[in-house]
Structures are given as structure tokens and as C-alpha cells.
C-alpha positions as CSV (number, residue, x, y, z in Angstrom):
1,X,69.8,87.3,74.5
2,X,67.6,90.7,74.9
3,X,68.1,90.9,78.7
4,X,71.9,90.9,77.9
5,X,71.6,93.4,75.3
6,X,69.7,95.8,77.2
7,X,72.3,95.4,79.9
8,X,75.0,95.9,77.4
9,X,73.5,99.1,76.3
10,X,72.8,100.4,79.9
11,X,76.2,99.7,80.8
12,X,77.2,101.6,77.4
13,X,75.2,104.7,78.4
14,X,76.7,104.6,82.0
15,X,80.4,104.5,80.5
16,X,79.5,106.9,78.1
17,X,78.5,109.5,80.7
18,X,81.4,109.0,82.6
19,X,83.6,109.7,79.5
20,X,81.7,112.7,78.6
21,X,81.4,114.2,82.3
22,X,84.9,113.2,83.6
23,X,87.0,112.2,80.8
24,X,87.2,108.0,81.7
25,X,87.9,106.6,78.3
26,X,86.3,103.1,77.9
27,X,86.4,99.8,75.7
28,X,84.8,96.6,75.1
29,X,87.0,93.9,76.8
30,X,90.4,95.6,76.0
31,X,92.4,98.5,74.3
32,X,94.4,97.5,71.7
33,X,98.4,97.9,72.2
34,X,98.2,100.5,69.4
35,X,95.3,102.7,71.5
36,X,96.9,101.9,75.1
37,X,96.4,104.9,77.3
38,X,97.4,105.8,80.7
39,X,94.6,105.5,83.7
40,X,92.0,106.6,84.1
41,X,90.2,104.4,82.0
42,X,87.4,101.6,82.0
43,X,87.1,97.9,80.4
44,X,84.0,96.1,80.3
45,X,82.8,92.6,78.7
46,X,79.9,90.0,78.9
47,X,80.2,87.1,80.7
48,X,78.3,83.8,81.2
49,X,76.7,83.1,84.5
50,X,74.9,80.0,85.8
51,X,71.5,79.0,84.0
52,X,68.7,78.4,86.4
53,X,67.3,74.8,85.5
54,X,65.4,72.2,87.1
55,X,64.6,68.6,85.7
56,X,66.8,69.1,82.5
57,X,64.8,72.3,81.7
58,X,66.6,75.7,81.3
59,X,63.9,78.3,82.6
60,X,66.4,81.3,82.8
61,X,69.6,82.2,80.9
62,X,71.9,84.1,83.0
63,X,74.3,86.6,81.5
64,X,76.1,89.7,83.0
65,X,78.5,92.5,82.6
66,X,82.2,93.0,84.3
67,X,83.4,96.4,84.9
68,X,87.0,96.9,85.4
69,X,88.2,100.1,86.4
70,X,91.9,101.4,86.3
71,X,93.5,104.6,88.0
72,X,96.6,105.8,88.5
73,X,96.3,106.9,92.7
74,X,93.8,105.6,95.2
75,X,91.9,109.0,95.4
76,X,91.5,108.6,91.5
77,X,90.2,105.2,91.9
78,X,87.9,106.6,94.8
79,X,86.4,109.3,92.6
80,X,85.6,106.5,89.7
81,X,84.2,104.6,92.3
82,X,82.0,107.1,93.6
83,X,81.0,107.9,90.1
84,X,80.2,104.3,88.7
85,X,78.1,103.5,91.8
86,X,75.9,106.6,91.6
87,X,75.3,106.0,88.0
88,X,74.6,102.1,88.3
89,X,72.3,103.0,91.4
90,X,70.7,105.7,89.4
91,X,69.9,103.3,86.5
92,X,68.8,100.7,88.7
93,X,71.3,98.1,88.1
94,X,72.4,95.4,90.7
95,X,76.0,95.3,91.0
96,X,78.7,94.0,93.6
97,X,82.3,95.1,93.7
98,X,84.1,91.6,94.1
99,X,87.4,92.7,95.2
100,X,89.3,95.5,97.2
101,X,91.0,97.7,95.0
102,X,94.3,96.2,94.2
103,X,97.5,97.6,93.0
104,X,99.2,96.3,89.6
105,X,102.7,96.6,90.6
106,X,103.8,95.2,86.8
107,X,101.3,97.9,85.4
108,X,101.9,100.6,87.9
109,X,98.3,101.4,88.6
110,X,95.0,100.3,90.7
111,X,92.2,97.9,89.7
112,X,88.8,97.7,90.7
113,X,86.3,94.8,89.6
114,X,82.3,95.0,89.7
115,X,80.0,92.3,88.3
116,X,76.5,93.3,87.2
């Protein structure tokens, strides 16, 4: 649990820097309907991953964080991705972008997902 909390705190710090330096607002899990804002914005959440176990004993509990970034244009998305990746790299957090940036037609904006 402490590893997950530490990861949450590190992600919070990074997203706070992105908000303060570039104006990218963020929330845990989702924005409430009453708080909905236009892109760019970021959503993050804790996720469960597979534990490492053998012979019926759990040796490590694996947890992680997903970060979803949303932007109005491909250029804006690229700027957000470069900023996020630079901050994750500087903090020494392992991540992977899990899908190509996709256009969400029903929402009229772009999305990219990172797993930590």
C-alpha cells in the first residue's frame, strides 16, 4: 500500500506542476458533470495489477496508476504528451503509452493513455 501511495503522491506532484506551469487541470477518476471543462485536461486513477506469487504465497502486491490526457487538437496533445513524458522521466517513473492517440468523435477531442 505504501508503494501505491507514494506513486499517487508522485503523480499528484507531476500533474500539479503541469497545472501550475501550463494550465492543464486534472482530477482523480473523473470530473463531475457540474465541473466539466473543455480540453485540455487530465484524469488519473489507481489501478490493480497482477500480484507476483508462487506456491500460494503473494510475494509482491502490484498496483499502478493510469493517466488519461485529453486535448482539442493533435498539436495540443503532442505538447501535453511531451510535457508529461519529460516530467515522468525526470521523476524516474516507469511508464508506457498504451495506445495511439485517438479522436473521440462523440466528445470532439483527443485522448491518450499512460500506464505507470
